[in-house]
Kinemage of the C-alpha trace (Angstrom):
@kinemage 1
@onewidth
@group {chain A} dominant
@subgroup {mainchain}
@vectorlist {calphas} color= white
{ca met a 1} P -16.485 4.989 -29.819
{ca val a 2} L -17.749 8.249 -28.266
{ca ser a 3} L -21.229 6.798 -27.812
{ca ser a 4} L -19.807 3.716 -26.059
{ca phe a 5} L -17.676 5.891 -23.783
{ca arg a 6} L -20.687 8.006 -22.794
{ca thr a 7} L -22.705 4.865 -22.102
{ca cys a 8} L -19.963 3.512 -19.833
{ca val a 9} L -19.691 6.799 -17.947
{ca leu a 10} L -23.459 7.014 -17.456
{ca leu a 11} L -23.547 3.407 -16.272
{ca ala a 12} L -20.782 4.060 -13.732
{ca val a 13} L -22.589 7.165 -12.447
{ca ala a 14} L -25.872 5.277 -12.173
{ca leu a 15} L -24.288 2.422 -10.254
{ca ala a 16} L -22.271 4.634 -7.901
{ca pro a 17} L -25.035 5.127 -5.251
{ca leu a 18} L -25.736 1.395 -5.160
{ca leu a 19} L -22.053 0.561 -4.827
{ca leu a 20} L -21.625 3.074 -2.000
{ca phe a 21} L -24.666 1.619 -0.204
{ca leu a 22} L -23.354 -1.923 -0.487
{ca arg a 23} L -19.924 -0.842 0.794
{ca arg a 24} L -21.509 0.704 3.868
{ca arg a 25} L -23.478 -2.470 4.512
{ca thr a 26} L -20.258 -4.521 4.692
{ca arg a 27} L -18.646 -2.387 7.421
{ca arg a 28} L -18.299 -3.471 11.026
{ca ser a 29} L -20.898 -2.109 13.423
{ca phe a 30} L -18.216 -0.549 15.647
{ca lys a 31} L -14.478 -0.045 15.903
{ca leu a 32} L -12.165 -0.476 18.854
{ca pro a 33} L -11.796 2.914 20.637
{ca his a 34} L -8.528 4.630 19.759
{ca lys a 35} L -7.522 4.880 23.404
{ca asn a 36} L -7.353 1.068 23.519
{ca glu a 37} L -5.811 0.502 20.098
{ca arg a 38} L -2.343 -1.017 19.690
{ca ile a 39} L -1.001 -0.282 16.226
{ca leu a 40} L 1.903 -1.868 14.354
{ca ile a 41} L 3.138 -0.002 11.261
{ca leu a 42} L 5.517 -1.861 8.950
{ca gly a 43} L 7.352 0.540 6.671
{ca ala a 44} L 7.089 3.528 9.002
{ca ser a 45} L 10.483 5.146 8.460
{ca ser a 46} L 9.280 7.238 5.491
{ca gly a 47} L 6.335 8.179 3.329
{ca ile a 48} L 2.743 7.403 4.261
{ca gly a 49} L 3.776 4.939 6.971
{ca arg a 50} L 5.665 7.704 8.750
{ca thr a 51} L 2.744 10.089 8.404
{ca leu a 52} L 0.352 7.471 9.798
{ca ala a 53} L 2.608 7.079 12.829
{ca his a 54} L 2.378 10.833 13.483
{ca gln a 55} L -1.400 10.884 13.097
{ca tyr a 56} L -2.073 7.894 15.331
{ca ala a 57} L 0.262 9.223 18.029
{ca ala a 58} L -1.585 12.544 17.960
{ca leu a 59} L -4.928 10.713 18.258
{ca gly a 60} L -3.823 9.293 21.588
{ca val a 61} L -3.977 5.602 20.787
{ca lys a 62} L -2.690 3.152 23.372
{ca gly a 63} L 0.458 2.267 21.430
{ca val a 64} L 2.285 2.799 18.136
{ca cys a 65} L 5.129 0.506 17.100
{ca val a 66} L 7.054 1.697 14.036
{ca val a 67} L 9.203 -0.705 12.024
{ca gly a 68} L 11.733 -0.134 9.252
{ca arg a 69} L 15.183 -1.242 8.194
{ca arg a 70} L 17.100 1.917 9.201
{ca glu a 71} L 17.519 2.579 12.915
{ca asp a 72} L 18.428 6.246 12.409
{ca lys a 73} L 15.205 6.930 10.502
{ca leu a 74} L 13.135 5.064 13.089
{ca ala a 75} L 14.683 7.167 15.852
{ca glu a 76} L 13.536 10.269 13.991
{ca val a 77} L 9.992 8.922 13.665
{ca val a 78} L 9.792 8.020 17.354
{ca ala a 79} L 11.030 11.487 18.321
{ca glu a 80} L 8.458 13.124 16.040
{ca cys a 81} L 5.684 10.975 17.515
{ca asp a 82} L 6.802 11.703 21.078
{ca ala a 83} L 6.491 15.417 20.325
{ca cys a 84} L 2.824 15.151 19.336
{ca lys a 85} L 1.523 12.042 21.117
{ca gly a 86} L -1.219 11.827 23.682
{ca pro a 87} L -0.298 11.520 27.378
{ca asn a 88} L -1.066 7.788 27.538
{ca thr a 89} L 0.389 6.770 24.174
{ca his a 90} L 3.372 4.414 24.100
{ca val a 91} L 5.584 4.820 21.017
{ca phe a 92} L 8.630 2.726 20.200
{ca gly a 93} L 10.586 1.628 17.137
{ca ile a 94} L 12.134 -1.684 16.159
{ca ala a 95} L 14.520 -2.129 13.237
{ca gly a 96} L 13.700 -5.066 11.002
{ca asp a 97} L 13.181 -6.268 7.442
{ca ile a 98} L 9.544 -7.117 6.684
{ca ala a 99} L 10.662 -9.873 4.288
{ca glu a 100} L 12.844 -11.619 6.908
{ca ala a 101} L 10.916 -14.227 8.891
{ca lys a 102} L 13.394 -14.082 11.795
{ca asp a 103} L 13.009 -10.310 12.099
{ca met a 104} L 9.220 -10.507 12.097
{ca val a 105} L 9.079 -13.355 14.634
{ca lys a 106} L 11.421 -11.393 16.906
{ca leu a 107} L 9.151 -8.377 16.503
{ca arg a 108} L 6.085 -10.455 17.363
{ca thr a 109} L 7.766 -11.703 20.543
{ca gln a 110} L 8.595 -8.131 21.584
{ca leu a 111} L 5.018 -6.978 20.954
{ca glu a 112} L 3.640 -9.834 23.033
{ca ser a 113} L 5.998 -8.838 25.837
{ca gln a 114} L 5.339 -5.080 25.609
{ca trp a 115} L 1.602 -4.983 24.870
{ca gly a 116} L 0.262 -8.511 25.061
{ca gly a 117} L -0.665 -8.325 21.368
{ca ile a 118} L -1.837 -5.886 18.709
{ca asp a 119} L -5.148 -4.657 17.323
{ca thr a 120} L -4.220 -3.088 13.988
{ca leu a 121} L -1.537 -4.073 11.493
{ca ile a 122} L -0.601 -1.577 8.775
{ca val a 123} L 1.587 -2.853 5.936
{ca ala a 124} L 3.037 0.230 4.252
{ca ala a 125} L 6.414 -1.120 3.111
{ca gly a 126} L 7.310 -1.549 -0.548
{ca val a 127} L 9.760 -0.770 -3.343
{ca ser a 128} L 9.384 0.983 -6.674
{ca ala a 129} L 10.438 -0.008 -10.189
{ca leu a 130} L 10.099 2.503 -13.012
{ca arg a 131} L 11.591 1.160 -16.243
{ca pro a 132} L 10.109 -0.864 -19.095
{ca ile a 133} L 11.246 -4.456 -18.852
{ca met a 134} L 12.995 -4.393 -22.228
{ca asp a 135} L 14.978 -1.333 -21.161
{ca ile a 136} L 16.222 -3.249 -18.125
{ca ala a 137} L 17.191 -6.200 -20.324
{ca ala a 138} L 19.153 -3.864 -22.580
{ca asp a 139} L 21.569 -3.079 -19.735
{ca ala a 140} L 23.551 -6.193 -20.677
{ca pro a 141} L 23.792 -8.403 -23.775
{ca gly a 142} L 22.052 -11.736 -24.294
{ca ala a 143} L 21.482 -13.993 -21.318
{ca glu a 144} L 23.067 -11.463 -18.950
{ca gly a 145} L 20.393 -8.927 -19.783
{ca ile a 146} L 17.600 -11.444 -19.244
{ca gln a 147} L 19.128 -12.520 -15.941
{ca his a 148} L 19.342 -8.865 -14.950
{ca val a 149} L 15.566 -8.587 -15.419
{ca val a 150} L 15.095 -11.713 -13.308
{ca asp a 151} L 17.281 -10.265 -10.550
{ca ile a 152} L 15.359 -6.974 -10.517
{ca ala a 153} L 12.076 -8.902 -10.506
{ca ala a 154} L 13.289 -10.874 -7.479
{ca leu a 155} L 13.977 -7.621 -5.607
{ca ala a 156} L 10.546 -6.265 -6.512
{ca thr a 157} L 8.898 -9.524 -5.454
{ca arg a 158} L 10.747 -9.539 -2.148
{ca gly a 159} L 9.722 -5.982 -1.305
{ca asn a 160} L 6.161 -5.954 -2.614
{ca phe a 161} L 4.958 -9.547 -2.192
{ca val a 162} L 7.213 -11.610 0.084
{ca gly a 163} L 7.278 -8.865 2.723
{ca pro a 164} L 3.473 -8.591 2.976
{ca leu a 165} L 3.272 -12.405 2.905
{ca val a 166} L 5.684 -12.769 5.852
{ca ala a 167} L 3.822 -10.037 7.737
{ca ala a 168} L 0.476 -11.761 7.263
{ca val a 169} L 1.710 -15.206 8.282
{ca thr a 170} L 3.485 -13.759 11.321
{ca phe a 171} L 0.831 -11.442 12.714
{ca ile a 172} L -2.572 -12.870 11.756
{ca pro a 173} L -2.431 -15.418 14.613
{ca leu a 174} L -1.448 -12.666 17.065
{ca leu a 175} L -4.266 -10.404 15.888
{ca glu a 176} L -6.851 -13.152 16.181
{ca ser a 177} L -5.709 -14.212 19.636
{ca ser a 178} L -5.126 -10.813 21.252
{ca ser a 179} L -7.623 -8.307 19.817
{ca pro a 180} L -11.405 -8.045 20.209
{ca arg a 181} L -11.577 -6.141 16.902
{ca pro a 182} L -8.522 -7.015 14.757
{ca ala a 183} L -7.827 -5.023 11.600
{ca ile a 184} L -5.272 -5.124 8.788
{ca leu a 185} L -4.601 -2.375 6.266
{ca leu a 186} L -2.534 -3.023 3.154
{ca leu a 187} L -1.296 0.180 1.555
{ca asn a 188} L -1.127 -0.866 -2.074
{ca ser a 189} L -1.312 1.025 -5.373
{ca leu a 190} L -3.739 1.824 -8.150
{ca ala a 191} L -1.155 0.212 -10.440
{ca ser a 192} L -2.342 -3.150 -9.082
{ca leu a 193} L -5.565 -2.835 -11.058
{ca ile a 194} L -4.974 -0.348 -13.863
{ca pro a 195} L -1.975 -1.175 -16.096
{ca ala a 196} L 0.633 1.503 -16.705
{ca pro a 197} L 3.674 1.609 -18.972
{ca thr a 198} L 7.099 1.571 -17.251
{ca arg a 199} L 5.459 -0.002 -14.182
{ca ala a 200} L 5.242 -3.665 -15.229
{ca leu a 201} L 7.344 -5.160 -12.411
{ca tyr a 202} L 5.978 -2.783 -9.806
{ca ala a 203} L 2.366 -3.394 -10.851
{ca ala a 204} L 2.751 -7.175 -11.067
{ca thr a 205} L 4.227 -7.523 -7.586
{ca lys a 206} L 1.809 -5.060 -5.963
{ca ser a 207} L -1.082 -6.862 -7.634
{ca ala a 208} L 0.149 -10.152 -6.177
{ca ser a 209} L 0.089 -8.790 -2.621
{ca leu a 210} L -3.332 -7.213 -3.163
{ca his a 211} L -4.872 -10.490 -4.271
{ca leu a 212} L -3.090 -12.296 -1.451
{ca tyr a 213} L -4.693 -10.052 1.170
{ca gln a 214} L -8.087 -10.142 -0.521
{ca ala a 215} L -8.003 -13.939 -0.326
{ca leu a 216} L -6.814 -13.817 3.291
{ca ala a 217} L -9.800 -11.605 4.094
{ca ile a 218} L -12.068 -14.484 3.080
{ca glu a 219} L -10.037 -17.034 5.033
{ca his a 220} L -10.009 -14.860 8.188
{ca pro a 221} L -13.438 -13.179 8.404
{ca arg a 222} L -12.952 -12.034 12.016
{ca ile a 223} L -10.212 -9.649 10.848
{ca ala a 224} L -11.335 -6.491 9.056
{ca phe a 225} L -9.100 -6.168 5.999
{ca ser a 226} L -8.765 -2.835 4.195
{ca his a 227} L -6.876 -2.293 0.936
{ca val a 228} L -6.071 1.307 -0.002
{ca leu a 229} L -5.075 1.952 -3.617
{ca pro a 230} L -3.830 5.511 -4.172
{ca ser a 231} L -2.615 6.941 -7.449
{ca thr a 232} L 0.587 9.022 -7.611
{ca val a 233} L 1.640 10.234 -4.141
{ca glu a 234} L 4.024 13.064 -3.319
{ca gly a 235} L 7.424 12.231 -1.833
{ca asp a 236} L 10.642 10.451 -2.708
{ca phe a 237} L 9.358 6.876 -2.974
{ca arg a 238} L 10.420 6.662 -6.623
{ca ala a 239} L 13.866 8.101 -6.012
{ca ser a 240} L 15.070 4.743 -4.685
{ca ala a 241} L 13.758 2.615 -7.561
{ca ile a 242} L 15.393 -0.817 -7.526
{ca asp a 243} L 15.857 -0.727 -11.310
{ca gly a 244} L 17.558 2.679 -11.311
{ca gly a 245} L 14.707 4.288 -13.208
{ca ala a 246} L 13.581 7.904 -12.998
{ca pro a 247} L 9.957 9.144 -13.045
{ca arg a 248} L 8.631 10.109 -16.473
{ca glu a 249} L 5.727 12.187 -15.141
{ca asn a 250} L 5.872 15.955 -15.029
{ca asp a 251} L 6.599 17.121 -11.462
{ca pro a 252} L 5.170 13.967 -9.808
{ca asn a 253} L 6.084 15.133 -6.296
{ca lys a 254} L 4.176 18.392 -6.759
{ca arg a 255} L 1.110 16.970 -8.473
{ca gly a 256} L 0.698 13.754 -6.513
{ca leu a 257} L -1.698 13.105 -3.674
{ca lys a 258} L -0.630 14.608 -0.365
{ca arg a 259} L 0.721 12.147 2.177
{ca asp a 260} L -1.431 13.612 4.956
{ca ala a 261} L -4.573 13.100 2.864
{ca val a 262} L -3.679 9.510 1.990
{ca ala a 263} L -2.871 8.735 5.633
{ca arg a 264} L -6.196 10.197 6.793
{ca arg a 265} L -7.999 8.109 4.184
{ca cys a 266} L -6.193 5.020 5.447
{ca arg a 267} L -7.340 5.713 9.007
{ca arg a 268} L -10.908 6.231 7.858
{ca ala a 269} L -10.801 2.965 5.922
{ca ile a 270} L -9.706 1.149 9.087
{ca asp a 271} L -12.281 2.898 11.274
{ca arg a 272} L -15.086 2.096 8.827
{ca ser a 273} L -13.813 -1.358 7.833
{ca glu a 274} L -13.868 -0.499 4.135
{ca lys a 275} L -12.553 -3.308 1.962
{ca asn a 276} L -11.187 -1.636 -1.173
{ca val a 277} L -10.527 2.095 -1.272
{ca phe a 278} L -9.558 4.002 -4.412
{ca gln a 279} L -7.892 7.372 -4.034
{ca pro a 280} L -9.060 9.498 -5.646
{ca trp a 281} L -12.442 7.754 -5.599
{ca ala a 282} L -12.964 8.337 -9.344
{ca met a 283} L -10.315 5.714 -10.047
{ca gly a 284} L -12.846 3.048 -9.063
{ca pro a 285} L -14.959 3.658 -12.181
{ca ala a 286} L -11.698 4.007 -14.146
{ca his a 287} L -10.784 0.484 -13.099
{ca met a 288} L -14.102 -0.778 -14.469
{ca leu a 289} L -13.618 1.322 -17.585
{ca tyr a 290} L -10.418 -0.567 -18.401
{ca trp a 291} L -12.385 -3.785 -18.887
{ca met a 292} L -14.923 -2.058 -21.127
{ca leu a 293} L -12.631 0.268 -23.128
{ca pro a 294} L -9.052 -0.979 -22.630
{ca gly a 295} L -7.668 0.962 -25.600
{ca leu a 296} L -8.813 4.284 -24.161
{ca val a 297} L -7.295 3.573 -20.747
{ca glu a 298} L -4.034 2.443 -22.344
{ca arg a 299} L -3.781 5.708 -24.298
{ca leu a 300} L -4.479 7.753 -21.180
{ca ala a 301} L -1.872 5.777 -19.224
{ca ser a 302} L 0.731 6.334 -21.938
{ca ala a 303} L 0.033 10.066 -21.829
{ca lys a 304} L 0.231 10.184 -18.027
{ca tyr a 305} L 3.660 8.543 -17.983
{ca asn a 306} L 4.977 10.291 -21.103
{ca phe a 307} L 5.537 6.937 -22.755
{ca ser a 308} L 5.794 6.228 -26.473
{ca ala a 309} L 6.163 2.662 -27.653
{ca pro a 310} L 9.190 2.099 -29.889
{ca val a 311} L 8.360 1.885 -33.587
{ca thr a 312} L 8.975 -1.590 -35.010
{ca pro a 313} L 10.875 -1.387 -38.324
């Protein structure tokens, strides 16, 4: 077991320079200058989306449109961006639900009117789910408990898959018709590729949107797609879990990745047209390790999330 683990680690280290070289070779030769860039951020009222809005405003891009469901939170984001934006940067917010086709079409019409189109789409919206599926089912007896799981799964699917799907269908045509260098960034999660206990619904729905956008990248080669997959991030994202679950990790907000760092990595991924970005980068080899030594990764994941499987009598 130890010998196999060492072999896998050495193989990953040996392949790392080649993988980095190949990733650089797939990047675009140049990126649209920030001063001309029109950026749409879906899911900008909190978390990394909000931080990205601040950073792009401070860079002095041509325009930043922030979108979220709560008008009061959007007003706060716009005010924060106005306080740090460049002199020629236009910032405005529009309330809307990313999973509602009518909201997104209305947003597209407003962007065409205001800017004539967009150059960069950032999909940062999503919902969390933190409980084992059988725990959710135990909230009610029999068929009611099973239906409860189905209902929670529908909410997770709407937030983590349907929303990104609606965004892609709505804005890909606008990107292709209005930008000389169109780009899309999907802010996803490491849970899409490395399984974790208590995250089954979250991981399944985030994985679906990741594979959706990876396939769209093949179907629309003129658009530079980037997929950023961070591990645990600081903040209150988990506090609003749709299944009512609470984090099992020790001090996740203190030990998670910093929002500023994740947002900067997202911007770099867009600027360099990187396809798949792991954060921290070491999680890339960990993803490969799962396919070679799944038992080891499963034990590490159980330890990370303080999970112990129930003992079967």
